[in-house]
C-alpha positions as CSV (number, residue, x, y, z in Angstrom):
1,M,14.6,-27.1,15.5
2,Y,10.9,-26.5,15.9
3,T,9.3,-23.4,15.7
4,T,6.4,-22.2,17.2
5,M,4.1,-20.3,15.5
6,S,4.7,-16.9,17.4
7,S,8.0,-16.9,16.5
8,K,7.2,-17.0,12.7
9,P,6.9,-13.5,10.7
10,K,3.0,-11.7,10.9
11,A,1.4,-9.9,7.9
12,A,-1.0,-7.8,7.7
13,Y,-2.9,-6.6,4.0
14,I,-4.4,-3.4,4.1
15,D,-6.4,-2.2,1.2
16,R,-4.8,1.4,1.0
17,D,-7.6,3.0,-0.1
18,G,-10.7,3.9,2.7
19,L,-8.4,2.0,5.1
20,I,-5.2,4.3,5.1
21,I,-5.4,7.2,2.6
22,E,-8.7,9.2,2.3
23,V,-10.4,8.4,-1.1
24,R,-11.0,11.0,-3.3
25,N,-11.7,11.5,-6.6
26,C,-9.1,8.8,-8.6
27,V,-5.7,8.9,-6.3
28,R,-3.9,10.1,-9.0
29,R,-1.8,13.3,-7.7
30,I,-0.4,13.9,-4.3
31,A,-2.4,16.5,-3.1
32,Y,-5.2,13.7,-3.4
33,F,-3.0,11.9,-1.3
34,V,-4.2,11.8,2.7
35,L,-3.5,9.8,5.5
36,L,-6.6,8.6,7.5
37,S,-6.6,10.0,10.7
38,G,-5.4,7.4,13.7
39,V,-4.0,5.4,11.0
40,V,-0.6,6.0,12.0
41,E,-1.0,4.8,15.3
42,D,-3.3,1.7,14.4
43,L,-0.1,0.7,12.3
44,T,2.1,1.5,14.9
45,L,0.5,-0.5,17.3
46,S,0.5,-3.8,15.0
47,Q,3.4,-3.2,13.9
48,N,4.9,-3.4,18.1
49,V,2.9,-6.7,17.9
50,G,4.8,-8.0,15.7
51,Y,2.8,-7.3,12.1
52,L,4.7,-6.3,9.1
53,H,2.8,-4.5,6.5
54,I,1.8,-5.5,3.0
55,V,-0.3,-2.7,1.1
56,V,-2.6,-3.9,-1.2
57,I,-3.6,-1.4,-4.4
58,N,-6.2,-1.9,-7.0
59,Q,-5.7,1.1,-9.5
60,S,-8.7,1.1,-12.0
61,G,-7.6,4.5,-12.8
62,F,-4.9,2.8,-14.2
63,A,-7.0,0.6,-16.5
64,R,-9.5,3.7,-17.3
65,R,-6.2,4.8,-18.5
66,Y,-6.4,7.8,-15.9
67,F,-2.3,8.1,-15.1
68,D,0.3,5.8,-15.9
69,Q,2.4,3.0,-14.3
70,A,4.3,6.0,-13.9
71,T,2.4,7.6,-11.5
72,I,1.9,4.5,-9.2
73,Y,5.4,4.6,-9.0
74,R,5.2,7.4,-7.7
75,L,2.3,7.7,-5.0
76,D,4.2,4.3,-4.2
77,D,7.0,5.8,-3.1
78,H,5.0,9.0,-1.6
79,L,3.5,6.6,0.7
80,F,6.5,4.8,1.4
81,A,8.0,8.1,2.5
82,Q,5.0,9.2,4.6
83,L,4.7,6.4,6.5
84,A,8.7,6.3,6.9
85,E,8.8,8.9,8.8
86,H,6.6,7.7,11.4
87,G,8.8,4.7,12.0
88,L,6.2,2.3,9.9
89,P,8.2,0.6,6.8
90,L,5.9,-1.1,4.5
91,Y,7.7,-4.5,3.8
92,A,5.8,-4.8,-0.1
93,L,3.1,-3.2,-1.7
94,S,1.2,-4.7,-4.2
95,C,-0.8,-3.6,-7.0
96,I,-3.4,-6.3,-8.4
97,L,-4.0,-4.8,-11.9
98,T,0.1,-4.1,-12.8
99,I,0.4,-7.6,-11.5
100,L,-2.2,-8.7,-13.6
101,I,-1.4,-6.5,-16.5
102,T,2.6,-7.7,-16.5
103,A,1.2,-11.3,-16.0
104,L,-0.5,-11.1,-19.1
105,K,1.6,-8.7,-21.3
106,L,-1.5,-6.5,-21.9
107,S,-0.4,-2.8,-23.0
108,P,-2.0,-0.2,-20.8
């Protein structure tokens, strides 16, 4: 069976800090976690035309030991919950630094 390009899933890879949430200090506390104005509307529009949302984060604060991996997971869960409240599921969240540390088996 032939599949047209339009029937394949589309994905939007979105940087979290500065595109989804405000950049306040080093985002290590839920109190610093504020969705940008208009982001819910923008993500809804892209979802309505068939895009899956994949958020990419680079946790330099983790590398600098400002917080641990458990904090990253708490913040990730908070983002998933905030967007889910608006009917916006995230299909993946990718932390570049965590992937590298895991792959190289480095200690934080």
